[in-house]
LUMVO-965723 format. One record per residue (C-alpha): residue in three letters; x, y, z; chain. Coordinates in steps of 0.1 Angstrom, whole numbers, plus 5000, padded with zeros to 4 digits. Example, Ala and Ser with C-alpha at 12.3 -4.5 7.8 and 13.67 -1.06 7.14 Angstrom:
<nodes>
NODE/code/u/v/w/unit
NODE/Ala/5123/4955/5078/A
NODE/Ser/5137/4989/5071/A
</nodes>
This chain:
<nodes>
NODE/code/u/v/w/unit
NODE/Met/8176/8922/0389/A
NODE/Glu/8157/8929/0357/A
NODE/Gln/8175/8961/0349/A
NODE/Gly/8209/8944/0347/A
NODE/Val/8240/8945/0369/A
NODE/Pro/8249/8980/0381/A
NODE/Lys/8282/8994/0367/A
NODE/Arg/8294/9015/0396/A
NODE/Trp/8297/8999/0431/A
NODE/Arg/8308/9015/0463/A
NODE/Lys/8318/9005/0498/A
NODE/Ser/8314/9024/0530/A
NODE/Thr/8341/9048/0539/A
NODE/Tyr/8343/9028/0572/A
NODE/Ser/8355/8997/0552/A
NODE/Gly/8390/8985/0558/A
NODE/Pro/8415/8975/0532/A
NODE/Asn/8408/8937/0536/A
NODE/Asn/8380/8937/0510/A
NODE/Asn/8356/8921/0535/A
NODE/Cys/8326/8943/0530/A
NODE/Val/8294/8947/0513/A
NODE/Glu/8290/8971/0483/A
NODE/Ile/8260/8990/0471/A
NODE/Ala/8252/9006/0438/A
NODE/Asp/8231/9036/0429/A
NODE/Gly/8210/9042/0398/A
NODE/Ser/8186/9013/0399/A
NODE/Leu/8151/9027/0401/A
NODE/Gly/8133/9018/0433/A
NODE/Val/8159/8993/0446/A
NODE/Ile/8193/8993/0463/A
NODE/Pro/8216/8965/0448/A
NODE/Val/8239/8949/0474/A
NODE/Arg/8267/8924/0469/A
NODE/Asp/8297/8908/0487/A
NODE/Ser/8329/8927/0478/A
NODE/Lys/8348/8894/0480/A
NODE/Asp/8326/8879/0453/A
NODE/Pro/8319/8907/0428/A
NODE/Asp/8306/8882/0402/A
NODE/Gly/8284/8865/0427/A
NODE/Pro/8247/8871/0435/A
NODE/Val/8233/8906/0439/A
NODE/Leu/8205/8912/0464/A
NODE/Ala/8180/8939/0457/A
NODE/Phe/8163/8958/0486/A
NODE/Thr/8136/8984/0484/A
NODE/Glu/8148/9018/0494/A
NODE/Asn/8126/9017/0525/A
NODE/Ala/8139/8982/0535/A
NODE/Phe/8175/8993/0531/A
NODE/Ser/8169/9025/0551/A
NODE/Asp/8153/9005/0579/A
NODE/Phe/8182/8981/0579/A
NODE/Val/8208/9009/0581/A
NODE/Ala/8188/9025/0609/A
NODE/Ala/8187/8992/0629/A
NODE/Ile/8225/8989/0626/A
NODE/Lys/8230/9024/0638/A
NODE/Asp/8206/9017/0667/A
NODE/Gly/8228/8987/0678/A
NODE/Gln/8201/8960/0670/A
NODE/Phe/8228/8937/0654/A
NODE/Pro/8255/8927/0679/A
NODE/Gly/8290/8928/0665/A
NODE/Thr/8284/8955/0640/A
</nodes>
């Protein structure tokens, strides 16, 4: 990400205590940074706001078995 690594990450309130989640960060203009909570120094994926919204909607709609 050209704007640098976000400083404040957050997990879903649905996440359990096992740290087996994805985290997102706010504050990056036009993108939603996403990372694996088990590997906070690992790679960061950057999704457009529309792509991330579509992904969340698909999860809520049950399009991904096991979620």
